[in-house]
C-alpha positions as a printed Julia matrix, in Angstrom:
84×3 Matrix{Float64}:
 -39.55  -49.58  -164.96
 -36.7   -47.53  -166.21
 -34.89  -48.23  -169.37
 -31.16  -48.68  -169.57
 -29.44  -45.81  -171.41
 -28.89  -46.55  -175.09
 -25.3   -46.68  -176.33
 -24.36  -46.55  -179.97
 -20.92  -48.01  -179.54
 -17.63  -47.37  -177.76
 -17.04  -44.02  -176.28
 -15.36  -41.68  -178.8
 -11.73  -41.12  -177.96
 -10.76  -37.55  -177.17
  -9.98  -35.53  -180.2
  -6.84  -36.97  -181.67
  -4.45  -34.74  -183.44
  -1.62  -35.6   -185.7
   0.77  -34.27  -183.09
   0.08  -36.19  -179.98
   1.32  -34.92  -176.59
   4.79  -36.18  -176.08
   5.67  -37.77  -172.69
   9.06  -36.85  -171.44
  10.61  -37.66  -168.06
  13.78  -35.44  -168.02
  15.93  -38.61  -167.89
  17.7   -38.69  -171.24
  17.94  -42.49  -171.5
  14.32  -43.04  -170.68
  13.13  -40.29  -173.0
  15.06  -41.97  -175.86
  13.17  -45.14  -175.22
   9.82  -43.33  -175.15
  10.71  -41.63  -178.42
  11.48  -44.96  -180.12
   8.19  -46.49  -178.97
   6.29  -43.41  -180.13
   7.69  -43.87  -183.65
   6.31  -47.46  -183.95
   3.27  -46.22  -185.93
   5.66  -45.36  -188.77
   7.48  -48.68  -188.72
   6.32  -52.08  -190.16
   4.62  -54.33  -187.67
   7.37  -56.89  -187.98
   9.8   -54.5   -186.33
   7.61  -53.81  -183.28
   8.77  -56.81  -181.23
  12.41  -55.83  -181.64
  11.59  -52.29  -180.56
   9.75  -53.42  -177.54
  12.51  -55.82  -176.53
  15.09  -53.15  -176.86
  12.9   -50.7   -174.93
  12.49  -53.19  -172.1
  16.24  -53.8   -171.96
  17.03  -50.08  -171.97
  14.45  -49.26  -169.26
  15.85  -52.08  -167.03
  19.28  -50.58  -167.38
  17.91  -47.15  -166.49
  16.17  -48.56  -163.42
  19.31  -50.48  -162.31
  21.64  -47.45  -162.79
  22.73  -45.45  -159.8
  20.63  -42.35  -159.33
  23.58  -40.07  -159.64
  24.28  -41.54  -163.06
  20.83  -40.72  -164.31
  19.71  -37.36  -163.23
  20.77  -35.33  -160.16
  17.81  -34.37  -157.93
  17.87  -30.57  -157.32
  17.92  -29.52  -153.68
  15.5   -26.85  -152.48
  17.18  -23.58  -151.45
  18.0   -23.25  -147.8
  15.63  -21.14  -145.83
  17.88  -18.18  -144.74
  15.33  -16.93  -142.12
  16.26  -19.94  -139.83
  20.02  -19.15  -139.92
  19.77  -15.76  -138.03
């Protein structure tokens, strides 16, 4: 009969540093929302709901916006070898 592996508790999170990796999308309006949510640790818990409600509203606006208003998608360069 084999024994189940012993665990001492939840798995250790990866080494946390004071400067966590920042997530950025390249879309200014979305990046501003992400930055506001990242700052929640520094704010009183009473303010969290308001920050999340604002974040939700701003992300909805970003999703509803026309793509040209957000961030133009770069086009790949034309292959010049096919033009000859």
